[in-house]
C-alpha positions as CSV (number, residue, x, y, z in Angstrom):
1,M,-15.3,-9.2,21.8
2,C,-16.9,-11.1,24.7
3,D,-18.7,-14.3,23.9
4,Q,-19.3,-15.8,27.3
5,P,-22.2,-14.8,29.6
6,H,-21.3,-13.3,32.9
7,A,-23.0,-14.7,36.0
8,V,-24.3,-12.4,38.7
9,V,-24.1,-14.8,41.5
10,G,-21.1,-14.1,43.8
11,H,-20.8,-10.4,43.0
12,P,-21.2,-7.9,45.9
13,P,-24.2,-5.6,45.6
14,T,-22.0,-2.6,44.7
15,E,-20.0,-4.5,42.0
16,K,-22.0,-4.9,38.8
17,P,-20.8,-7.3,36.2
18,P,-20.6,-6.1,32.6
19,L,-23.4,-7.0,30.2
20,D,-22.5,-9.4,27.4
21,S,-21.2,-7.2,24.6
22,N,-22.4,-9.3,21.7
23,E,-25.8,-10.5,22.8
24,D,-27.3,-7.9,25.0
25,R,-26.5,-5.0,22.8
26,A,-29.0,-6.2,20.2
27,W,-31.8,-5.4,22.7
28,L,-31.0,-1.7,22.8
29,S,-33.0,0.6,20.7
30,E,-31.4,1.8,17.5
31,G,-31.6,5.4,18.4
32,Q,-29.5,5.4,21.5
33,S,-25.9,6.1,21.8
34,V,-23.4,4.4,24.0
35,T,-23.0,7.4,26.3
36,Q,-26.7,7.0,27.3
37,L,-26.1,3.5,28.6
38,T,-22.5,3.6,29.9
39,A,-21.8,4.4,33.5
40,G,-18.4,5.6,34.6
41,D,-15.6,4.6,32.2
42,G,-16.9,1.2,31.4
43,G,-13.4,0.1,30.7
44,D,-12.9,-2.7,33.2
45,G,-15.5,-4.9,31.6
46,V,-14.0,-4.4,28.2
47,E,-10.5,-5.3,29.4
48,A,-11.8,-8.3,31.3
49,C,-13.8,-9.8,28.5
50,D,-11.0,-9.3,25.9
51,A,-8.3,-10.8,28.1
52,D,-8.0,-13.8,25.7
53,R,-7.3,-11.5,22.7
54,P,-3.6,-11.0,21.8
55,A,-2.2,-7.6,22.7
56,W,0.8,-5.5,22.1
57,D,3.6,-5.8,24.7
58,S,4.1,-2.1,24.7
59,K,3.0,1.1,23.0
60,V,6.3,1.4,21.2
61,Q,5.8,-2.1,19.6
62,Y,2.4,-1.0,18.3
63,V,3.7,2.3,16.9
64,L,6.6,0.6,15.2
65,A,4.3,-2.0,13.6
66,Q,1.8,0.7,12.4
67,V,4.7,2.8,11.0
68,G,6.3,-0.2,9.4
69,F,3.1,-1.0,7.6
70,S,2.4,2.6,6.4
71,V,6.0,3.4,5.5
72,G,6.7,1.1,2.5
73,L,8.4,1.0,-0.8
74,G,6.1,3.7,-2.2
75,N,7.7,6.3,0.1
76,V,11.0,5.5,-1.5
77,W,10.2,5.2,-5.2
78,R,6.8,6.7,-5.8
79,F,6.6,9.9,-3.7
80,P,9.9,11.4,-5.0
81,Y,8.9,10.7,-8.6
82,L,5.6,12.5,-8.2
83,C,7.3,15.4,-6.6
84,H,9.8,15.6,-9.4
85,Q,7.3,15.3,-12.2
86,N,4.6,17.7,-10.7
87,G,6.4,20.8,-9.6
88,G,8.4,19.8,-6.6
89,G,7.4,22.1,-3.7
90,A,3.9,22.8,-5.2
91,F,3.1,19.1,-5.3
92,M,4.4,18.7,-1.7
93,L,2.1,21.5,-0.5
94,L,-0.9,19.9,-2.2
95,Y,0.1,16.5,-0.7
96,V,0.2,18.0,2.8
97,F,-3.2,19.7,2.2
98,L,-4.9,16.4,1.2
99,L,-3.1,14.6,4.0
100,V,-4.6,16.9,6.6
101,I,-8.2,17.1,5.3
102,V,-8.6,13.6,4.0
103,G,-5.8,11.2,5.1
104,V,-5.6,11.9,8.8
105,P,-9.4,12.0,9.4
106,L,-9.9,8.6,7.6
107,F,-6.8,7.1,9.3
108,F,-8.2,8.2,12.7
109,M,-11.6,6.8,11.9
110,E,-10.1,3.3,11.1
111,L,-7.9,3.4,14.2
112,A,-10.9,4.3,16.5
113,A,-13.2,1.7,14.9
114,G,-10.7,-1.1,15.3
115,Q,-9.7,-0.2,18.8
116,S,-13.2,0.2,20.1
117,I,-14.8,-2.9,18.5
118,R,-11.6,-5.0,18.8
119,Q,-12.3,-6.9,15.7
120,G,-10.8,-7.1,12.2
121,S,-12.2,-5.4,9.1
122,I,-15.1,-7.9,8.7
123,G,-16.2,-7.7,12.3
124,V,-16.0,-3.9,12.5
125,W,-18.4,-3.2,9.6
126,K,-20.6,-6.2,10.5
127,H,-20.9,-4.8,14.0
128,I,-22.4,-1.6,12.6
129,S,-24.8,-3.5,10.4
130,P,-24.6,-7.1,9.1
131,K,-25.5,-5.7,5.7
132,L,-22.1,-4.0,5.6
133,A,-20.0,-7.1,6.2
134,G,-19.1,-7.2,2.5
135,I,-16.9,-4.2,3.0
136,G,-14.6,-6.3,5.2
137,Y,-14.5,-9.1,2.7
138,S,-13.6,-6.7,-0.1
139,S,-10.7,-5.4,2.1
140,C,-9.4,-9.0,2.5
141,I,-9.5,-9.6,-1.3
142,V,-7.6,-6.4,-2.0
143,C,-5.1,-7.3,0.7
144,F,-4.6,-10.6,-1.0
145,Y,-4.1,-8.9,-4.4
146,V,-1.4,-6.7,-2.9
147,A,0.3,-9.5,-1.1
148,L,0.6,-11.5,-4.3
149,Y,2.7,-8.9,-6.2
150,Y,4.3,-7.2,-3.2
151,N,6.0,-10.4,-2.2
152,V,7.5,-10.6,-5.7
153,I,9.2,-7.3,-5.1
154,I,10.6,-8.8,-1.9
155,A,11.8,-11.8,-4.0
156,W,13.6,-9.4,-6.3
157,S,15.3,-7.7,-3.4
158,L,16.5,-11.1,-2.1
159,F,17.9,-11.9,-5.5
160,Y,19.8,-8.6,-5.7
161,M,21.0,-8.8,-2.1
162,G,22.4,-12.3,-2.8
163,N,24.3,-10.9,-5.9
164,S,25.7,-8.1,-3.8
165,F,28.2,-10.4,-2.1
166,Q,30.7,-10.4,-4.9
167,Y,33.3,-7.9,-6.2
168,P,33.0,-6.3,-8.6
169,L,29.2,-6.1,-8.6
170,P,27.7,-8.1,-11.6
171,W,26.0,-5.0,-12.9
172,E,29.0,-2.8,-13.0
173,H,30.2,-3.8,-16.6
174,C,28.6,-5.2,-19.7
175,P,29.5,-8.9,-20.2
176,I,31.8,-9.8,-23.1
177,D,30.1,-11.3,-26.1
178,V,32.5,-14.1,-27.0
179,A,30.6,-15.2,-30.1
180,T,31.0,-11.8,-31.9
181,N,34.6,-11.2,-31.0
182,H,37.0,-11.9,-34.0
183,T,40.3,-10.4,-35.0
184,G,39.4,-10.0,-38.7
185,T,37.2,-6.9,-38.1
186,D,38.6,-3.6,-39.0
187,T,39.5,-1.8,-35.8
188,T,38.4,1.6,-37.0
189,Q,35.0,0.4,-37.9
190,V,34.6,-1.4,-34.6
191,L,35.5,1.9,-32.8
192,I,33.0,3.9,-34.9
193,Q,30.2,1.5,-34.1
194,K,30.9,1.5,-30.4
195,V,31.4,5.1,-29.7
196,S,28.1,5.9,-31.3
197,R,26.4,4.3,-28.4
198,P,26.6,4.9,-24.6
199,V,29.1,2.2,-23.9
200,D,30.4,1.6,-20.4
201,A,32.5,-1.5,-20.5
202,C,34.2,-0.7,-23.8
203,R,35.4,2.8,-23.0
204,V,37.0,5.2,-25.5
205,S,40.7,5.4,-24.8
206,N,43.2,6.6,-27.3
207,A,40.9,5.6,-30.1
208,V,41.4,1.9,-29.3
209,C,38.6,-0.6,-28.6
210,S,39.5,-4.3,-28.8
211,L,36.7,-6.4,-27.3
212,S,33.0,-6.6,-28.2
213,T,30.3,-6.7,-25.5
214,V,26.7,-7.9,-25.6
215,K,24.8,-5.7,-28.0
216,E,21.7,-5.4,-25.7
217,C,24.0,-4.1,-22.9
218,E,25.8,-1.7,-25.2
219,G,22.6,-0.2,-26.3
220,S,21.3,0.4,-22.8
221,S,23.5,0.2,-19.7
222,P,25.0,-2.5,-17.5
223,T,22.4,-2.0,-14.8
224,S,19.4,-2.1,-17.3
225,Y,20.8,-5.2,-18.9
226,F,21.3,-7.0,-15.6
227,W,17.8,-6.1,-14.5
228,F,15.9,-6.9,-17.7
229,R,18.0,-9.8,-19.0
230,K,19.8,-11.5,-16.0
231,A,17.2,-10.9,-13.3
232,L,13.9,-11.0,-15.2
233,N,14.9,-12.5,-18.6
234,I,11.9,-10.5,-19.8
235,T,10.0,-10.9,-23.0
236,N,9.1,-8.1,-25.4
237,S,5.5,-7.9,-24.4
238,I,2.9,-9.2,-22.0
239,A,1.5,-11.4,-24.9
240,E,4.7,-13.5,-24.9
241,S,4.5,-15.4,-21.6
242,G,7.7,-17.4,-21.9
243,E,8.9,-20.1,-19.5
244,F,9.2,-19.8,-15.7
245,N,12.3,-18.1,-14.3
246,P,13.7,-20.8,-11.9
247,I,15.9,-18.4,-9.9
248,M,13.0,-16.0,-9.3
249,T,10.7,-18.9,-8.5
250,G,13.1,-20.0,-5.8
251,C,13.4,-16.4,-4.4
252,L,9.6,-16.1,-4.3
253,L,9.4,-19.4,-2.4
254,A,11.9,-18.0,0.1
255,A,10.0,-14.8,0.5
256,W,6.7,-16.6,1.2
257,A,8.5,-18.8,3.7
258,I,9.8,-15.8,5.6
259,V,6.4,-14.2,5.7
260,S,4.8,-17.5,6.8
261,L,7.2,-18.1,9.7
262,A,6.8,-14.5,10.8
263,M,3.0,-14.5,10.7
264,I,2.8,-17.8,12.7
265,K,4.4,-15.9,15.7
266,G,1.5,-13.4,15.6
267,I,1.4,-9.7,15.7
268,K,4.7,-9.2,17.6
269,S,6.7,-10.2,14.6
270,S,5.4,-7.0,12.8
271,A,7.5,-4.6,15.0
272,K,9.7,-2.8,13.0
273,L,0.6,26.5,-6.9
274,E,0.1,26.6,-10.5
275,I,0.3,22.9,-10.7
276,W,-2.8,22.8,-8.4
277,G,-5.0,23.5,-11.4
278,S,-4.3,20.1,-12.9
279,V,-6.9,17.4,-12.2
280,Q,-4.3,14.8,-12.9
281,V,-2.0,16.2,-10.2
282,W,-4.8,16.2,-7.7
283,R,-5.6,12.6,-8.6
284,Q,-2.0,11.5,-8.1
285,A,-1.6,13.4,-4.8
286,A,-4.8,11.9,-3.4
287,T,-3.8,8.4,-4.5
288,Q,-0.5,8.8,-2.9
289,V,-2.1,9.9,0.4
290,F,-4.5,7.0,0.1
291,F,-1.8,4.4,-0.3
292,A,0.8,5.9,2.0
293,L,-1.4,5.5,5.1
294,G,-2.8,2.1,4.0
295,L,-6.4,3.1,4.1
296,G,-9.0,0.5,3.2
297,Y,-6.8,-2.5,3.6
298,G,-8.1,-3.5,7.0
299,S,-4.6,-3.7,8.3
300,V,-4.9,-0.4,10.3
301,I,-8.1,-1.8,11.8
302,A,-6.5,-5.1,12.6
303,Y,-3.5,-3.6,14.3
304,S,-5.5,-1.2,16.4
305,S,-7.9,-3.9,17.5
306,Y,-5.1,-5.3,19.7
307,N,-4.8,-2.1,21.6
308,P,-6.4,-1.3,25.0
309,V,-9.7,0.4,24.7
310,H,-8.6,3.6,26.3
311,N,-5.4,4.0,24.2
312,N,-5.2,7.5,22.7
313,C,-5.7,6.6,19.0
314,H,-6.1,10.2,18.0
315,R,-2.5,10.9,19.0
316,D,-1.4,7.7,17.2
317,A,-3.1,8.9,14.0
318,L,-1.3,12.2,14.1
319,M,2.0,10.7,15.0
320,V,2.0,7.9,12.4
321,S,0.8,10.3,9.7
322,G,3.6,12.7,10.6
323,I,6.3,10.0,10.6
324,N,5.0,8.8,7.3
325,F,5.2,12.2,5.7
326,M,8.7,13.0,7.1
327,T,10.0,9.7,5.9
328,S,8.7,10.5,2.4
329,V,10.5,13.9,2.5
330,L,13.7,12.4,3.7
331,A,13.5,9.7,1.1
332,S,12.9,12.4,-1.6
333,L,16.1,14.3,-0.5
334,V,18.2,11.1,-0.8
335,V,16.6,10.1,-4.1
336,F,17.1,13.6,-5.7
337,V,20.8,13.5,-4.6
338,V,21.2,10.0,-6.1
339,L,19.4,10.9,-9.3
340,G,21.4,14.1,-9.7
341,F,24.7,12.2,-9.2
342,R,23.5,9.6,-11.8
343,A,22.4,12.2,-14.3
344,K,25.8,14.0,-14.1
345,N,27.7,10.8,-14.6
346,I,25.5,10.0,-17.7
347,A,26.2,13.4,-19.1
348,L,29.9,13.1,-18.5
349,R,30.0,9.7,-20.2
350,C,28.1,11.3,-23.1
351,V,30.8,14.0,-23.4
352,A,33.6,11.4,-23.3
353,K,31.8,9.4,-26.1
354,N,31.3,12.5,-28.2
355,L,34.9,13.7,-27.8
356,G,36.0,10.2,-28.9
357,L,34.0,10.6,-32.0
358,L,35.4,14.0,-32.6
359,S,38.9,12.7,-32.1
360,L,38.3,9.9,-34.6
361,W,36.7,12.3,-37.1
362,S,39.5,14.8,-36.9
363,S,42.0,12.2,-38.1
364,F,40.2,12.1,-41.4
365,E,39.4,15.8,-41.9
366,S,41.6,18.7,-43.1
367,N,43.1,21.0,-40.6
368,Q,41.1,23.9,-42.0
369,H,37.8,22.1,-41.3
370,V,39.0,21.2,-37.9
371,D,39.8,24.8,-37.0
372,G,36.3,25.7,-38.1
373,V,34.6,23.6,-35.6
374,G,36.3,25.1,-32.6
375,W,39.7,23.6,-32.0
376,P,42.1,24.0,-30.2
377,W,40.1,25.1,-27.1
378,I,38.4,21.7,-26.7
379,N,40.8,19.1,-25.4
380,M,39.8,15.8,-27.1
381,T,42.6,13.7,-25.7
382,D,41.5,14.2,-22.1
383,P,37.7,14.2,-21.7
384,S,37.9,14.6,-17.9
385,S,39.4,18.1,-18.4
386,V,36.3,19.3,-20.3
387,S,33.4,20.4,-18.1
388,L,29.7,20.1,-19.0
389,D,29.4,23.9,-19.3
390,E,32.4,24.1,-21.7
391,Y,31.0,21.3,-23.9
392,T,27.5,22.8,-23.8
393,E,28.9,26.1,-24.9
394,W,30.9,24.6,-27.7
395,F,28.0,22.4,-28.9
396,S,25.7,25.4,-29.1
397,L,28.1,27.1,-31.5
398,H,29.5,24.3,-33.6
399,G,27.4,21.2,-32.9
400,A,25.3,21.6,-36.1
401,T,28.5,21.5,-38.3
402,V,29.6,18.0,-37.2
403,G,26.5,15.9,-38.1
404,P,23.7,14.2,-36.2
405,N,25.9,11.7,-34.3
406,L,26.8,14.1,-31.6
407,T,24.3,15.1,-28.9
408,D,24.2,18.0,-26.5
409,C,24.7,15.8,-23.4
410,S,22.1,17.9,-21.5
411,L,22.1,17.4,-17.7
412,E,18.7,18.9,-17.4
413,K,17.2,16.4,-19.9
414,E,18.7,13.5,-17.9
415,M,17.1,14.9,-14.7
416,N,13.7,15.5,-16.3
417,K,13.5,11.9,-17.5
418,G,12.5,10.8,-14.0
419,V,12.6,7.2,-12.7
420,E,10.0,5.5,-10.5
421,G,9.2,2.1,-9.1
422,T,11.4,-0.8,-9.9
423,G,13.4,1.3,-12.4
424,L,14.5,3.5,-9.5
425,A,15.5,0.7,-7.1
426,F,16.9,-1.9,-9.5
427,I,18.4,0.4,-12.2
428,A,19.1,3.9,-11.0
429,F,20.3,3.1,-7.5
430,T,22.3,0.1,-8.5
431,E,24.1,2.2,-11.1
432,V,25.1,4.8,-8.5
433,M,26.1,2.2,-5.9
434,A,28.4,0.6,-8.5
435,L,30.4,3.9,-8.4
436,F,30.9,3.9,-4.6
437,P,34.0,2.6,-3.0
438,A,33.4,-0.8,-1.4
439,S,30.3,-1.0,-3.6
440,P,29.2,-4.6,-2.4
441,F,28.9,-3.2,1.1
442,W,26.6,-0.4,0.1
443,S,24.6,-2.6,-2.2
444,T,23.9,-5.1,0.5
445,L,22.8,-2.4,2.9
446,F,20.5,-0.9,0.3
447,F,18.7,-4.1,-0.6
448,L,18.6,-5.1,3.1
449,M,16.7,-1.8,3.6
450,L,14.3,-2.6,0.8
451,L,13.8,-6.1,2.3
452,N,12.9,-4.6,5.7
453,L,10.5,-2.0,4.1
454,G,8.8,-4.7,2.1
455,L,8.5,-7.2,4.9
456,S,7.1,-4.7,7.4
457,T,4.4,-3.7,4.9
458,M,3.8,-7.4,3.9
459,F,3.2,-8.3,7.6
460,G,0.6,-5.6,7.9
461,T,-1.1,-6.7,4.7
462,M,-1.2,-10.4,5.8
463,Q,-2.6,-9.2,9.2
464,G,-5.4,-7.5,7.2
465,I,-6.3,-10.9,5.8
466,L,-5.8,-13.3,8.8
467,T,-7.2,-11.2,11.6
468,P,-10.7,-10.7,10.1
469,L,-11.0,-14.4,9.1
470,M,-9.9,-15.6,12.6
471,D,-12.2,-13.2,14.4
472,N,-15.3,-14.2,12.4
473,F,-14.8,-17.9,11.9
474,S,-14.0,-19.8,15.1
475,F,-12.6,-22.8,13.3
476,L,-10.0,-20.6,11.6
477,G,-9.2,-18.9,14.9
478,R,-8.5,-22.2,16.5
479,H,-6.1,-23.2,13.7
480,R,-4.1,-20.1,13.2
481,T,-1.0,-21.9,12.0
482,L,-2.9,-24.0,9.4
483,L,-4.6,-20.8,8.1
484,T,-1.3,-18.9,7.9
485,V,0.6,-21.7,6.1
486,S,-2.4,-22.4,3.7
487,S,-2.7,-18.7,2.8
488,C,1.0,-18.3,2.1
489,A,1.1,-21.6,0.1
490,L,-1.9,-20.3,-2.0
491,G,-0.1,-17.0,-2.4
492,F,3.0,-18.7,-3.7
493,L,1.1,-20.9,-6.2
494,I,-0.8,-17.9,-7.7
495,G,2.4,-15.8,-7.5
496,L,4.0,-18.2,-10.1
497,L,2.2,-15.9,-12.6
498,F,4.8,-13.3,-11.7
499,T,7.8,-15.5,-12.1
500,Q,7.3,-16.1,-15.9
501,R,9.5,-14.1,-18.2
502,S,6.5,-11.7,-18.7
503,G,5.9,-11.6,-14.9
504,N,7.0,-8.0,-14.5
505,Y,4.2,-6.8,-16.8
506,F,1.7,-8.6,-14.5
507,V,3.2,-7.0,-11.5
508,T,2.7,-3.6,-13.1
509,M,-0.9,-4.5,-13.9
510,F,-1.7,-5.5,-10.4
511,D,0.0,-2.5,-8.9
512,D,-1.8,0.0,-11.2
513,Y,-5.3,-1.5,-11.3
514,S,-6.1,-4.4,-8.9
515,A,-6.0,-2.3,-5.7
516,T,-6.7,1.3,-6.7
517,L,-10.3,1.3,-7.6
518,P,-11.5,-1.4,-5.2
519,L,-9.8,0.3,-2.3
520,V,-11.4,3.6,-3.2
521,I,-14.8,1.9,-3.3
522,V,-14.1,0.2,0.1
523,V,-13.1,3.5,1.8
524,I,-16.2,5.3,0.3
525,F,-18.5,2.6,1.9
526,E,-16.5,2.8,5.1
527,T,-17.1,6.5,5.3
528,I,-20.8,6.1,4.5
529,S,-21.1,3.5,7.2
530,V,-19.6,5.6,9.9
531,A,-20.9,9.0,8.9
532,W,-24.4,8.3,7.6
533,V,-25.4,4.8,8.7
534,Y,-24.0,4.8,12.3
535,G,-23.9,8.6,12.6
536,T,-21.0,10.9,13.3
537,D,-22.4,12.2,16.5
538,R,-22.8,8.7,17.9
539,F,-19.4,7.8,16.7
540,L,-17.9,10.9,18.5
541,D,-19.8,9.9,21.6
542,D,-18.2,6.5,21.5
543,I,-14.7,8.0,21.0
544,E,-15.3,10.4,24.0
545,V,-16.1,7.4,26.2
546,M,-13.0,5.6,24.9
547,L,-10.5,8.6,25.0
548,K,-12.1,10.4,28.0
549,W,-12.3,13.6,25.9
550,R,-14.3,14.5,22.8
551,P,-12.5,15.0,19.5
552,P,-13.0,18.4,17.7
553,V,-16.3,18.7,15.9
554,V,-14.5,19.4,12.7
555,Y,-14.1,15.7,12.3
556,K,-17.9,15.4,11.9
557,Y,-17.9,17.6,8.8
558,L,-14.7,16.1,7.4
559,W,-16.1,12.5,7.6
560,K,-19.6,13.4,6.4
561,Y,-18.7,15.7,3.5
562,V,-15.1,16.5,2.7
563,C,-13.6,12.9,2.9
564,L,-16.6,11.4,1.2
565,L,-16.8,13.8,-1.6
566,S,-13.0,13.6,-2.1
567,M,-13.1,9.8,-2.4
568,I,-16.0,10.0,-4.9
569,G,-14.1,12.6,-6.9
570,L,-11.0,10.3,-6.9
571,L,-13.1,7.4,-8.0
572,G,-14.6,9.4,-10.8
573,A,-11.3,10.7,-12.0
574,S,-9.8,7.2,-12.0
575,L,-12.7,5.8,-14.0
576,L,-12.7,8.6,-16.5
577,R,-8.9,8.1,-17.0
578,M,-9.4,4.4,-17.7
579,V,-12.3,5.1,-20.2
580,F,-10.7,8.0,-22.2
581,K,-7.1,6.8,-22.0
582,R,-6.6,3.1,-22.9
583,P,-4.5,1.4,-20.2
584,T,-0.8,1.0,-21.2
585,Y,2.3,-0.5,-19.8
586,T,6.1,-0.1,-20.4
587,A,7.7,-3.0,-22.2
588,W,11.4,-3.8,-22.8
589,N,12.4,-4.4,-26.4
590,Q,15.4,-6.7,-26.7
591,E,16.4,-5.7,-30.2
592,T,16.5,-2.0,-29.6
593,A,17.6,-2.3,-26.0
594,S,15.1,0.3,-24.9
595,E,11.8,0.7,-23.2
596,M,8.6,1.3,-25.2
597,T,5.0,2.0,-24.2
598,L,2.4,-0.6,-25.4
599,E,-1.3,-0.9,-25.0
600,Y,-2.7,-3.8,-23.1
601,P,-4.3,-6.5,-25.3
602,G,-8.0,-7.3,-25.1
603,W,-7.6,-10.3,-22.8
604,A,-5.4,-8.2,-20.4
605,L,-8.1,-5.5,-20.3
606,A,-10.7,-8.2,-19.5
607,M,-8.4,-9.4,-16.7
608,I,-8.1,-5.9,-15.3
609,V,-11.9,-5.5,-15.3
610,M,-12.4,-8.9,-13.6
611,L,-9.9,-8.1,-10.9
612,I,-11.8,-4.9,-10.1
613,I,-15.2,-6.5,-10.2
614,F,-14.2,-9.5,-8.1
615,A,-12.8,-7.3,-5.3
616,S,-15.8,-4.9,-5.3
617,L,-18.5,-7.6,-5.5
618,P,-18.7,-8.6,-1.8
619,V,-20.2,-5.2,-0.9
620,P,-23.4,-5.6,-2.9
621,I,-23.6,-9.3,-2.4
622,G,-23.3,-8.9,1.4
623,Y,-26.1,-6.3,1.4
624,I,-28.5,-8.3,-0.8
625,Y,-27.8,-11.6,1.1
626,T,-28.5,-10.1,4.5
627,S,-31.6,-8.2,3.3
628,L,-33.1,-11.4,1.9
629,K,-32.2,-13.3,5.0
630,N,-33.8,-10.7,7.2
631,H,-36.9,-10.7,5.1
632,K,-37.2,-14.5,5.3
633,T,-36.6,-14.4,9.1
634,S,-39.2,-11.7,9.5
635,D,-41.8,-13.7,7.6
636,S,-41.2,-16.8,9.6
637,H,-41.5,-14.9,12.9
638,S,-44.8,-13.3,11.7
639,E,-46.3,-16.8,11.1
640,E,-45.2,-18.1,14.5
641,R,-46.7,-15.1,16.3
642,S,-50.0,-15.2,14.4
643,G,-52.8,-16.3,16.7
644,Q,-50.7,-15.7,19.8
645,E,-51.0,-12.8,22.2
646,V,-47.7,-10.9,22.2
647,H,-46.8,-10.0,25.8
648,R,-45.0,-6.7,26.1
649,E,-42.2,-6.8,28.6
650,L,-40.4,-3.7,29.7
651,Y,-37.0,-3.3,31.3
652,T,-35.9,-0.8,33.9
653,K,-32.5,0.0,35.1
654,C,-31.4,-1.6,38.3
655,S,-29.9,0.5,41.1
656,S,-26.5,-0.5,42.4
657,A,-27.9,-1.4,45.8
658,E,-30.3,-4.0,44.5
659,Q,-29.5,-7.7,44.4
660,L,-29.8,-8.6,40.7
661,D,-31.7,-11.5,39.4
662,F,-29.9,-11.6,36.0
663,H,-31.7,-13.4,33.2
664,H,-29.6,-14.1,30.1
665,I,-31.5,-13.4,26.9
666,I,-30.5,-14.7,23.5
667,P,-31.5,-12.4,20.7
668,T,-33.1,-13.7,17.5
669,E,-31.5,-13.6,14.1
670,E,-33.8,-10.7,13.3
671,D,-32.5,-8.7,16.2
672,E,-28.9,-9.6,15.2
673,A,-29.6,-8.2,11.8
674,Q,-30.3,-4.7,13.1
675,P,-27.6,-2.1,12.9
676,R,-25.5,-1.9,16.1
677,T,-26.3,0.9,18.5
678,A,-22.8,1.5,19.9
679,F,-19.2,0.5,19.2
680,L,-18.2,0.0,22.8
681,P,-19.6,-2.7,25.3
682,M,-22.2,-1.4,27.6
683,G,-20.3,-0.5,30.8
684,N,-21.6,-1.6,34.2
685,E,-25.3,-1.0,34.3
686,H,-28.0,-3.8,34.2
687,Y,-31.6,-4.2,33.7
688,R,-34.3,-6.4,35.3
689,L,-37.7,-7.4,34.1
690,L,-40.6,-5.4,35.5
691,S,-43.4,-7.2,37.2
692,Q,-46.9,-6.8,35.8
693,Q,-48.0,-4.4,38.6
694,E,-44.9,-2.2,38.2
695,E,-45.5,-2.1,34.5
696,E,-49.0,-0.8,35.0
697,D,-47.9,1.8,37.5
698,D,-45.1,3.2,35.4
699,D,-46.9,2.9,32.0
700,D,-47.6,6.6,31.7
701,D,-44.1,7.9,32.4
702,E,-41.8,5.0,31.4
703,Q,-39.6,5.5,28.3
704,D,-39.2,2.6,25.9
705,T,-35.7,1.3,26.1
706,G,-36.2,-1.6,23.7
707,V,-38.1,-4.8,23.3
């Protein structure tokens, strides 16, 4: 935005300097649109006055940064899970439907607002009306919430990538429990105990098992044990905080150091059908669209504010949304292949374990009984020769006669379990990569990919915090490095909450509740601001000046009705779900070596409510504060003007041939408090003060252009 007045002296008569975009716009009447006051393209003035603002080196750099922010870890581990759990193709069609009618219009709205006003989230909504500045502050708070726990995931990726440089991978086998290994134990009893669980390190081979592994690992799997015990050293519930995890604390410090160094360099471092009837599925699909495009964070606005004014942001919105969706589809295909491969291996291990039990059992039973359960057509001595179909057929006929220790080893059940979030990345994928040849190489590549995905989103999130603050507070803008380092240091100190042994439960809490509802509220107010306060027709006029063509009128109705009602519906569904279904989380029980669902304790529920209220509070506070300030200013002006004759001065447009006598006028606080009349600066037309005689002559036919 321009902050310096432009002098008229020295300009040729035919070359008109642009009006000051911050100060002179306050004198325009509220009912006028930018197209009424903009001559030609009006772009030169905008480009000139924003010459000191950082800009992208190229369009490719901007697109890569925007795509890097929108395509994040959720595309890899959230979207595939929702597709798998909610009907596959039916959910994908619903997702595309909501993406087209809600996601793309809102994404386009944020891009256009940021590009035209060339400010961060605080400045954009303050520009429309100072009463709406709280929307931008809420965006910054939510961005900070997300940055706190998102960088923890980056720290986990650093930990796993560091452990990938060894062979074999540390999560390939269960560690040996030296304390429980002793030679006096009956070998048969040891074997019976071990083959009754899904053992990986102690495999059944010729009915011999000599070494004992850690019980927690035997009861789960090597990858689950490494994640919950070696990486997190997790407690049994959120109520048990435990001490700090020193290794994860160091990884978190390294993650914040990387983000801090990158952000100091500025923006250039960022380059890189039946089911439809379910309300829950609609809510999940809408939430995924919402988070996939990064709506409401302010990062989309911040990135687009560094674009030239006449950049085609409509094409950018369509392109980034399309790339985001195709990335989700591609990730889903890869995830489904990996999960299918994993499920088949689990089922085959189940068959091998059960055949080991059968082999052991047959040595104690009579031949007559053995013949009754289906031998000799099941080869117990070579489990690899028995297919899943053969075992399933045998189990359906004779499984009930051999007791409850045997299971059906169903491949379908393993596939239907579904894995999402950290469980997908740090348990399922690591388990599959351990089976690849040259497993350390593939593991390193995978976690390097996660690191890049996380950092690109993290850069955009931090930009959504830093850009609005630097644009609205000149002191912070002059000390960018200090602001960046201080923000990252504060993030690390608060992030120590997540490096406790119970830290993973707090990551889940922040991910599920700290951002969802506040962001929905932010986007609802954004849509109201543009569609109802500023006006969709006026907004489309501004976009027409900016793009040199007018977007389809369908956007008007999408912004005013469809998007707004959809967001209100999403907010209502989320609130009802929280009220009628007590929030829960998944905890790891060390004794049973399994996950269990627990309800949040009372203090955790209070924490969730406080996080939501704290992020949403700036919106009403900003509105009330500005209203009281305007009322106080209005009263003081009324007292000053009492007893004085108010002289009415009118302005008329200067022709291009006249020599201008430009008077720079500073608006009052009351004028600044009025809603802005246009997003774009005012082009190249100017106004001069009418003389008293001219005012009298033109009084009958002159239109009021503002006092």
